[in-house]
C-alpha positions in Angstrom: -14.9 -3.3 -24.1 -14.2 -1.4 -27.2 -17.9 -1.3 -28.3 -18.8 0.0 -24.5 -16.3 2.9 -24.5 -17.4 3.8 -28.0 -20.7 3.9 -27.0 -20.0 6.6 -24.2 -18.1 8.4 -26.9 -20.9 8.6 -29.1 -23.4 9.8 -26.5 -20.7 12.6 -25.0 -19.5 13.5 -28.5 -20.0 17.1 -27.7 -17.7 17.0 -24.6 -14.1 16.2 -23.7 -14.4 12.7 -22.5 -12.1 10.7 -20.5 -12.8 7.0 -19.7 -11.7 4.4 -17.2 -12.5 0.8 -17.9 -11.7 -1.6 -14.9 -12.3 -5.2 -14.3 -11.1 -7.3 -11.6 -11.4 -11.0 -10.5 -10.5 -11.6 -6.7 -10.6 -15.1 -5.3 -9.7 -15.9 -1.4 -9.5 -19.0 0.6 -10.0 -18.4 4.2 -9.1 -20.4 7.0 -9.3 -20.6 11.0 -9.0 -22.9 13.7 -7.0 -25.4 11.5 -9.7 -25.8 8.9 -10.7 -24.1 5.4 -14.0 -21.7 6.5 -14.7 -20.0 3.3 -14.0 -19.8 -0.5 -15.1 -17.0 -2.4 -14.7 -15.4 -5.9 -16.0 -12.1 -7.0 -15.5 -10.5 -10.4 -16.6 -6.2 -10.8 -16.4 -4.3 -13.8 -16.9 -0.7 -13.4 -16.5 2.3 -15.9 -15.8 5.7 -14.7 -16.3 8.6 -16.8 -15.6 12.5 -16.9 -16.8 14.8 -19.2 -15.6 18.3 -19.5 -17.4 21.4 -20.8 -15.2 24.8 -20.8 -14.5 25.0 -17.0 -16.7 22.7 -15.8 -16.2 18.7 -15.0 -18.4 16.2 -13.9 -17.5 12.4 -13.0 -19.7 9.5 -12.7 -19.8 5.8 -13.0 -21.4 3.0 -15.1 -22.0 -0.3 -13.7 -24.6 -1.5 -16.0 -23.8 -1.8 -19.7 -26.7 -2.2 -21.7 -27.5 0.8 -23.9 -30.3 2.4 -21.8 -28.2 2.5 -18.6 -25.1 4.0 -20.5 -27.4 6.5 -22.1 -29.2 7.5 -19.0 -26.2 7.7 -17.0 -24.9 10.1 -19.7 -28.0 12.4 -19.7 -27.8 12.5 -15.9 -24.2 13.9 -16.0 -24.9 16.5 -18.9 -27.6 17.7 -16.9 -25.8 17.8 -14.0 -23.0 19.6 -15.4 -25.1 22.8 -16.3 -25.5 23.4 -12.7 -21.9 22.8 -11.5 -19.7 26.1 -10.7 -16.5 26.7 -12.9 -13.5 25.1 -11.6 -10.4 26.7 -10.5 -8.6 24.0 -12.2 -9.6 21.8 -15.3 -8.0 18.4 -16.1 -6.6 19.0 -19.4 -6.4 16.2 -21.8 -3.4 13.6 -21.1 -0.6 14.0 -23.6 1.9 11.7 -24.0 4.0 9.8 -26.7 4.1 6.6 -24.4 1.3 4.1 -25.2 1.2 1.2 -22.8 0.0 -2.4 -23.7 1.4 -3.9 -20.4 1.8 -7.3 -19.4 4.9 -6.3 -17.1 3.4 -7.9 -13.9 1.2 -10.6 -15.5 1.9 -14.1 -14.4 -0.4 -16.9 -16.4 0.2 -19.2 -13.6 -1.8 -17.0 -11.2 -5.1 -17.2 -13.4 -4.9 -21.0 -13.0 -5.2 -21.3 -9.2 -8.2 -23.2 -8.0 -9.8 -23.4 -4.5 -8.1 -26.8 -4.5 -4.7 -25.9 -5.5 -4.9 -23.2 -2.5 -6.3 -25.9 0.0 -3.3 -28.1 -1.2 -0.9 -25.1 -0.3 -1.8 -25.0 3.3 -3.3 -28.7 3.9 0.1 -29.8 5.4 0.7 -27.3 7.8 -3.0 -27.1 9.2 -2.5 -30.7 9.9 0.7 -30.1 11.7 -0.8 -27.4 13.8 -3.7 -29.7 14.4 -1.5 -32.3 15.6 0.6 -30.2 17.9 -2.0 -28.0 20.0 -1.7 -24.9 17.7 -4.3 -23.0 15.7 -3.6 -21.3 12.6 -5.7 -18.6 10.7 -5.2 -16.6 7.6 -6.0 -16.4 4.0 -4.7 -16.9 0.6 -5.9 -14.9 -2.1 -5.0 -13.9 -5.6 -6.4 -11.4 -8.0 -6.4 -10.2 -11.7 -7.1 -6.7 -12.8 -7.1 -5.1 -16.0 -7.4 -1.5 -16.6 -8.1 0.5 -19.6 -7.8 4.5 -20.2 -9.0 6.2 -23.3 -10.4 9.5 -24.1 -11.7 10.8 -27.2 -8.6 12.8 -28.0 -6.7 9.9 -28.9 -5.0 8.5 -25.6 -5.2 4.6 -25.2 -3.5 3.0 -22.4 -3.6 -0.7 -21.2 -2.4 -2.8 -18.6 -3.3 -6.1 -17.1 -1.7 -7.4 -13.8 -2.0 -10.2 -11.3 -1.1 -10.5 -7.5 -1.3 -13.2 -4.7 -1.3 -12.7 -1.1 -0.6 -15.3 1.9 -1.2 -14.3 5.3 -1.0 -16.6 8.5 -1.2 -16.1 12.1 -0.5 -19.1 14.6 -1.8 -19.3 18.0 0.0 -21.8 20.6 -1.6 -21.5 24.1 -2.4 -17.6 23.6 1.4 -16.7 22.1 0.4 -15.3 18.6 2.9 -15.2 15.7 2.1 -13.5 12.3 3.7 -13.7 8.7 2.7 -12.6 5.3 4.1 -12.6 1.9 2.7 -10.6 -1.4 3.9 -11.0 -5.0 2.8 -10.3 -8.4 3.7 -14.1 -9.4 3.2 -17.3 -8.0 6.2 -17.6 -6.1 5.4 -17.7 -2.6 7.8 -19.7 -0.2 4.9 -21.1 2.1 7.0 -23.2 4.0 9.1 -20.3 4.9 6.3 -17.9 5.7 4.6 -20.8 7.9 8.2 -21.3 10.0 8.4 -17.4 10.6 4.6 -17.7 12.2 5.6 -20.6 13.9 8.6 -19.4 15.5 7.2 -16.0 16.5 4.2 -18.1 17.9 6.4 -20.2 20.2 8.4 -17.4 21.4 5.3 -15.4 22.3 3.7 -17.8 24.8 4.9 -16.5 28.0 4.4 -12.7 28.0 5.8 -10.2 30.6 4.6 -6.3 31.0 6.7 -3.5 30.6 6.1 0.1 31.7 5.1 3.0 28.9 8.0 5.0 28.1 10.3 5.5 25.3 12.4 2.7 24.0 14.9 1.6 21.2 13.2 -0.4 18.9 13.4 -2.5 16.1 10.5 -2.5 13.7 10.3 -5.5 11.2 9.3 -4.7 7.7 5.7 -5.6 8.2 5.7 -3.0 11.0 7.4 -0.6 8.8 4.4 -0.7 6.0 1.7 1.4 8.0 4.6 4.3 9.5 5.7 4.5 5.4 2.5 4.5 4.0 1.3 7.3 6.5 4.2 9.5 5.5 3.8 9.1 1.7 -0.2 9.8 1.9 0.4 12.8 4.3 3.9 14.0 3.8 5.1 13.2 0.0 1.8 14.6 -1.1 2.2 17.7 -3.2 -1.4 19.2 -2.4 -0.8 18.9 1.4 2.5 20.4 0.6 0.9 23.3 -1.6 -1.8 23.5 1.5 1.1 23.6 4.2 -0.3 20.6 5.6 2.6 18.6 5.3 6.1 18.2 7.2 7.8 19.0 4.0 6.0 22.2 3.6 9.0 25.0 2.9 11.6 22.3 3.7 12.5 20.9 0.1 16.2 20.3 -0.2 16.6 20.4 3.7 17.9 17.4 5.8 15.2 16.8 8.3 15.3 13.0 8.3 18.5 10.5 9.4 21.1 10.6 6.7 20.4 6.7 7.0 17.3 7.2 5.3 16.7 7.0 1.3 12.9 6.7 -0.3 12.4 6.0 -3.7 9.2 6.1 -5.1 9.7 3.4 -7.9 6.8 2.4 -10.1 9.3 1.3 -12.7 11.3 -1.4 -10.9 9.2 -3.0 -8.1 8.6 -6.4 -6.3 4.6 -5.9 -6.5 2.2 -5.2 -9.5 1.9 -1.3 -10.2 -0.2 0.2 -13.1 2.6 1.8 -15.4 0.3 4.7 -15.8 -1.9 6.8 -13.5 -5.6 7.2 -13.6 -5.3 10.1 -16.0 -3.3 7.9 -18.3 0.1 9.5 -17.8 3.4 7.2 -17.2 4.2 7.1 -13.9 7.6 8.3 -13.2 10.5 7.4 -10.5 10.8 9.9 -7.8 13.5 10.2 -5.2 11.5 11.6 -2.1 14.3 11.2 0.7 17.9 10.9 0.0 20.1 10.4 2.8 17.7 12.3 5.0 17.3 15.4 2.6 13.8 15.9 1.2 14.3 16.1 -2.8 11.0 15.6 -4.3 7.2 15.1 -4.2 4.6 13.1 -6.3 2.4 15.4 -8.1 -1.0 14.8 -10.3 -2.1 17.6 -12.7 -3.4 20.0 -10.5 -0.6 20.2 -7.9 2.0 20.2 -10.9 0.2 23.1 -12.1 0.0 24.8 -8.7 3.6 24.1 -7.5 5.4 24.2 -10.8 6.9 20.6 -10.1 7.1 18.3 -12.8 4.1 16.4 -13.2 5.4 12.9 -11.9 2.3 10.4 -13.0 0.4 10.3 -9.8 -3.0 11.4 -10.6 -6.0 9.8 -9.0 -9.1 10.4 -11.1 -8.9 14.5 -11.4 -10.7 16.4 -10.0 -10.3 15.0 -6.5 -9.6 16.2 -2.8 -6.9 14.0 -2.2 -3.9 15.2 -4.1 -1.0 12.7 -5.3 -0.2 9.6 -3.5 2.7 7.5 -3.8 2.1 3.8 -5.0 5.3 2.2 -4.9 7.4 3.3 -2.3 11.1 1.4 -1.8 13.2 2.1 1.3 17.0 1.7 0.7 18.1 -1.2 2.7 21.4 -1.2 5.1 24.3 -3.6 5.2 23.6 -5.9 8.1 21.0 -8.5 8.5 18.1 -8.4 11.2 19.7 -10.8 13.4 23.0 -8.7 13.4 20.9 -5.8 14.3 19.3 -7.4 17.1 22.6 -8.8 18.3 23.9 -5.4 18.5 20.9 -4.0 20.6 21.6 -3.5 24.5 17.9 -3.0 25.4 15.1 -2.5 23.3 11.8 -3.9 21.8 11.1 -6.2 18.5 7.8 -5.3 16.8 6.4 -7.6 14.2 3.2 -5.9 13.2 1.3 -3.0 14.0 -2.4 -2.4 13.5 -5.3 -0.1 14.5 -3.0 2.8 13.3 -4.5 6.2 12.9 -3.6 10.1 12.6 -3.3 12.5 15.5 -1.4 15.0 13.9 -1.0 15.1 10.2 1.5 17.6 9.8 4.0 15.9 11.9 2.8 12.6 11.1 1.7 12.0 14.7 0.4 8.4 14.7 -1.2 6.1 17.4 -1.8 2.3 17.1 -1.1 -1.2 18.7 1.6 -3.9 18.2 0.4 -7.5 17.8 1.5 -11.0 16.6 4.9 -11.0 18.3 6.3 -8.1 20.2 9.5 -9.2 22.3 12.2 -7.9 24.7 15.5 -7.8 23.5 18.3 -7.6 25.8 22.0 -7.9 25.6 21.5 -8.7 21.9 19.3 -11.5 22.6 15.2 -11.7 22.4 14.8 -12.9 26.2 10.7 -12.7 26.3 7.7 -11.7 25.0 6.0 -8.6 26.2 2.3 -7.6 26.4 1.2 -5.5 23.4 1.7 -1.8 23.8 -0.1 1.1 22.4 2.4 3.7 20.7 2.0 7.2 20.2 4.7 8.6 18.1 5.7 11.5 15.6 7.1 9.5 12.5 9.1 12.5 11.5 10.6 12.4 14.8 11.0 8.6 14.7 12.7 8.7 11.0 15.0 11.5 12.4 16.2 8.9 14.9 17.1 6.1 12.7 20.2 3.9 14.1 20.1 1.2 11.3 18.1 -0.1 8.4 18.3 -4.1 7.5 19.8 -5.6 4.5 16.7 -7.9 4.2 13.8 -5.9 2.7 10.2 -7.3 1.9 7.5 -5.9 -0.2 3.8 -5.7 1.1 0.5 -4.3 -0.2 -0.8 -0.9 1.0 -3.9 0.4 -0.1 -3.9 0.9 -4.0 0.2 -0.1 -4.2 2.8 -1.3 -2.1 5.9 -0.8 0.4 9.3 -2.4 0.0 11.1 -2.1 3.1 13.9 -3.3 5.4 13.7 -3.5 9.3 14.2 -0.1 10.9 15.8 0.5 14.1 15.0 3.3 16.0 16.8 5.1 19.1 13.6 6.3 20.6 9.9 5.3 20.0 6.9 6.5 22.5 4.8 3.8 24.1 2.2 5.5 25.6 0.4 2.4 27.6 0.3 -0.9 28.2 -2.4 -3.4 27.6 -3.6 -6.9 29.6 -3.0 -9.2 26.6 
């Protein structure tokens, strides 16, 4: 690795050069119909490079590491640089006194997991499903990721992290139940996850249809992930704020969400593995996004910190880019009561396990549409009385999160895009289901 980066610096010695060296090893076991159907392992290595000459910058990738490939990639980038227009904002060299050689989120046990070990972890439950006329589907996957960021001005950051994921869906006579767990270390309780999926599947066998409309909902943590993730990407992004595309634009310091809602971007102390620096090599910082419903801060990268005057929070993607800064470790503060206690206090509503096919309709209000799946239930007089057929929702998440009644004490962390969401269950007084389905 050192020799590869030094070669790049040699060929680009007349330019400011920023290099990201990223290697990932991913292993996956997939199962369906109670049988393992796939074992795959993939290792990728990629170098991303940016060279800057005065007010021009070009980014390029290197995936072949022989001398000729490296030299040719650099020469092509130099040629492209000649014809580029000057940038309004040129990414400046990262200056920080904090140097990382981090293995905070690295678990040696994960690196020793084999296909045989993954098979052993699900063998008994798949056998149980076969014997009881159930079908199980899902994956166990793990990864190792090493990232090194260096420039020819002295920046030198390194981190290595691991992660593991278990997802299972159980089908019994058309009743589907889903459960999932993610962690940076090898500590997943497989039996607990299996039992959650099993209970949901058994409860979902006979469904009723209800009419579209506005209902009180209890969104379990897995269902909250998509909503919170989109809120971070579309709303707490300083570029969206600056360009007046965010619900936060011109509303910093205002209370526009429920006073029960507090969201912190917390890459320093998070249940899943988070790289401690951004792709510019700057340390990620803790950012209070929402405090008791009041919009407090946004995440920024180099460009948006310059444009807005806000502090640089260490949330750069590889600049320049058109996305802006994106939260990677959003943590929603929990409440005081359990999910079961919240359900027992609900006179009439819908309990949602998971949302999928979620898409944006109106970015500024974060109006989303999508479907429920893998366990949607009717709650009446404090009890789950029936499974219901899946529903399509069309809902502004800003409006929904203004109508939060309660958050659960329990929280779960799940992967989302290039980071994660740590969320409780959220009870909302009105949530719009725009149509029903036949399944």
